[in-house]
Structures are given as structure tokens and as C-alpha cells.
FIBARO-480793 format. One line per field, with one value per residue: x, z negated, y of N, C-alpha, C in turn; residue number from 1. Coordinates in steps of 0.05 Angstrom, whole numbers, padded with zeros to 5 digits. Last residue first. Layout:
nxx = X,...
nzz = Z,...
nyy = Y,...
caxx = X,...
cazz = Z,...
cayy = Y,...
cxx = X,...
czz = Z,...
cyy = Y,...
num = NUM,...
//
This chain:
nxx = -00208,-00195,-00225,-00252,-00295,-00340,-00360,-00402,-00415,-00423,-00395,-00389,-00359,-00342,-00315,-00259,-00261,-00275,-00241,-00192,-00217,-00223,-00168,-00153,-00173,-00135,-00088,-00103,-00112,-00058,-00023,-00054,-00039,00018,00024,-00003,-00012,-00056,-00099,-00122,-00102,-00111,-00160,-00169,-00141,-00173,-00216,-00190,-00174,-00231,-00256,-00222,-00233,-00293,-00289,-00264,-00306,-00347,-00360,-00379,-00428,-00445,-00441,-00452,-00453,-00439,-00413,-00427,-00401,-00347,-00332,-00329,-00295,-00253,-00249,-00231,-00182,-00153,-00145,-00118,-00077,-00054,-00053,-00005,00034,00012,00017
nzz = -00451,-00401,-00344,-00299,-00324,-00335,-00286,-00300,-00350,-00350,-00400,-00437,-00478,-00529,-00559,-00555,-00513,-00473,-00470,-00444,-00396,-00374,-00379,-00333,-00284,-00287,-00280,-00229,-00189,-00190,-00168,-00120,-00101,-00095,-00061,-00013,00018,00054,00043,00018,-00028,-00054,-00066,-00088,-00144,-00158,-00164,-00215,-00252,-00257,-00281,-00329,-00356,-00366,-00394,-00442,-00451,-00460,-00506,-00552,-00530,-00513,-00513,-00469,-00414,-00362,-00293,-00245,-00215,-00230,-00208,-00157,-00155,-00169,-00134,-00090,-00114,-00105,-00044,-00039,-00065,-00034,00016,00009,00000,00023,00001
nyy = 00036,00035,00036,00007,-00019,00011,-00002,-00035,-00017,00057,00102,00154,00207,00214,00176,00170,00137,00169,00210,00179,00176,00228,00243,00205,00214,00261,00234,00208,00257,00281,00240,00235,00288,00286,00253,00275,00324,00328,00368,00328,00324,00367,00377,00320,00347,00387,00357,00331,00370,00393,00346,00339,00403,00378,00344,00371,00409,00381,00351,00376,00377,00335,00280,00234,00242,00190,00174,00153,00196,00184,00143,00147,00180,00146,00119,00145,00168,00119,00107,00152,00148,00094,00112,00153,00108,00045,-00020
caxx = -00226,-00170,-00215,-00231,-00273,-00314,-00342,-00390,-00401,-00436,-00400,-00403,-00369,-00354,-00344,-00274,-00249,-00294,-00268,-00196,-00208,-00249,-00183,-00136,-00182,-00170,-00096,-00088,-00130,-00085,-00023,-00052,-00067,00005,00034,-00006,00001,-00025,-00066,-00138,-00110,-00079,-00149,-00183,-00134,-00148,-00218,-00204,-00154,-00219,-00266,-00224,-00204,-00280,-00306,-00251,-00271,-00345,-00350,-00350,-00411,-00443,-00441,-00462,-00439,-00458,-00408,-00429,-00424,-00362,-00336,-00341,-00319,-00261,-00249,-00265,-00204,-00162,-00169,-00150,-00080,-00063,-00086,-00036,00024,00028,00003
cazz = -00477,-00423,-00371,-00296,-00322,-00351,-00280,-00279,-00351,-00342,-00360,-00433,-00446,-00515,-00559,-00570,-00532,-00471,-00478,-00472,-00413,-00384,-00397,-00366,-00303,-00282,-00302,-00253,-00193,-00196,-00197,-00136,-00108,-00118,-00092,-00022,-00006,00069,00052,00046,-00010,-00044,-00046,-00065,-00118,-00139,-00149,-00191,-00239,-00246,-00262,-00313,-00351,-00345,-00372,-00429,-00446,-00446,-00485,-00555,-00537,-00487,-00539,-00505,-00426,-00378,-00322,-00270,-00201,-00238,-00248,-00172,-00148,-00195,-00152,-00086,-00110,-00138,-00072,-00027,-00074,-00056,00012,00019,-00022,00013,-00001
cayy = 00031,00021,00043,00015,-00047,00012,00023,-00035,-00044,00033,00087,00128,00205,00238,00175,00186,00128,00148,00215,00189,00149,00204,00258,00202,00192,00259,00259,00190,00234,00299,00253,00212,00283,00309,00245,00244,00319,00313,00380,00345,00298,00367,00390,00324,00319,00397,00375,00316,00355,00402,00354,00322,00386,00408,00338,00337,00417,00396,00338,00366,00407,00359,00294,00234,00253,00195,00181,00142,00189,00212,00143,00126,00189,00173,00103,00137,00186,00133,00085,00149,00161,00090,00083,00152,00133,00071,00007
cxx = -00250,-00183,-00197,-00214,-00247,-00285,-00325,-00363,-00384,-00412,-00410,-00401,-00377,-00373,-00355,-00295,-00255,-00288,-00276,-00225,-00214,-00240,-00214,-00156,-00168,-00178,-00129,-00099,-00127,-00105,-00043,-00051,-00065,-00024,00020,00002,-00007,-00009,-00052,-00112,-00109,-00077,-00125,-00172,-00142,-00135,-00192,-00207,-00170,-00191,-00247,-00235,-00200,-00249,-00290,-00266,-00263,-00317,-00337,-00338,-00387,-00422,-00427,-00461,-00461,-00445,-00439,-00441,-00443,-00396,-00354,-00353,-00336,-00288,-00255,-00265,-00232,-00177,-00170,-00162,-00119,-00083,-00082,-00066,-00014,00018,00025
czz = -00469,-00452,-00388,-00318,-00312,-00348,-00300,-00282,-00324,-00346,-00366,-00393,-00454,-00483,-00541,-00573,-00554,-00499,-00480,-00486,-00443,-00396,-00397,-00388,-00326,-00299,-00311,-00278,-00221,-00209,-00205,-00164,-00121,-00122,-00112,-00057,-00027,00037,00060,00063,00023,-00020,-00032,-00045,-00096,-00124,-00135,-00166,-00210,-00232,-00242,-00291,-00321,-00340,-00356,-00401,-00437,-00440,-00472,-00527,-00539,-00506,-00521,-00519,-00456,-00403,-00336,-00296,-00230,-00228,-00253,-00209,-00155,-00177,-00175,-00123,-00101,-00133,-00097,-00044,-00061,-00074,-00018,00007,-00014,-00001,00002
cyy = 00009,00019,00023,00028,-00031,-00006,00024,-00025,-00040,00004,00060,00123,00168,00228,00195,00197,00140,00138,00194,00197,00162,00189,00241,00208,00196,00238,00261,00205,00221,00282,00264,00223,00258,00307,00269,00235,00295,00309,00363,00355,00315,00340,00387,00338,00317,00364,00383,00335,00343,00389,00372,00327,00364,00404,00358,00340,00387,00404,00350,00363,00393,00372,00322,00260,00245,00213,00194,00157,00164,00215,00165,00135,00175,00181,00130,00125,00172,00150,00102,00133,00166,00122,00088,00140,00139,00085,00028
num = 87,86,85,84,83,82,81,80,79,78,77,76,75,74,73,72,71,70,69,68,67,66,65,64,63,62,61,60,59,58,57,56,55,54,53,52,51,50,49,48,47,46,45,44,43,42,41,40,39,38,37,36,35,34,33,32,31,30,29,28,27,26,25,24,23,22,21,20,19,18,17,16,15,14,13,12,11,10,9,8,7,6,5,4,3,2,1
//
């Protein structure tokens, strides 16, 4: 798998996550969600510009914020999507 394919895989995974994500505690989750969403949008921008390493990194950081939010009880995802996380 090359870098472009890896970035695209992460982008698709995060699209699935955002479509499935449920916010449990909106007040506490806002900052985590905002950071994750911003990194995801940055990743899409970098991907369109052909900056695949930067895109990949941004998607992974986006994922990390959601993973931490799940562990803290701020977010929830279905069993189908939970397989992507360490929580």
C-alpha cells in the first residue's frame, strides 16, 4: 500500500466514524469534537493538494481525539465502528 492509498483508507474510515458518532456529553465533548473535526477537514484539504503524508497524519490525529473521547465517555460509536478504536 502506498502513502496515497493509506491516506485514502484513513479518510474513508474517519468518514464512517463521523457518520456513526454519538455525542454523549455535549458540553464536555465540544472541544474534542472540534479538534477532531478540524484535523479531519485539514486532512481532506491536504489529500486534495496531493500532500498525502500530511493528510495521513491529520486523519490519525482526528482519530486519536475521538478515541480519547470514547475512553472518557464523551462519545459513543456502534459495535461496527468500535473495531477501529482501542477503547
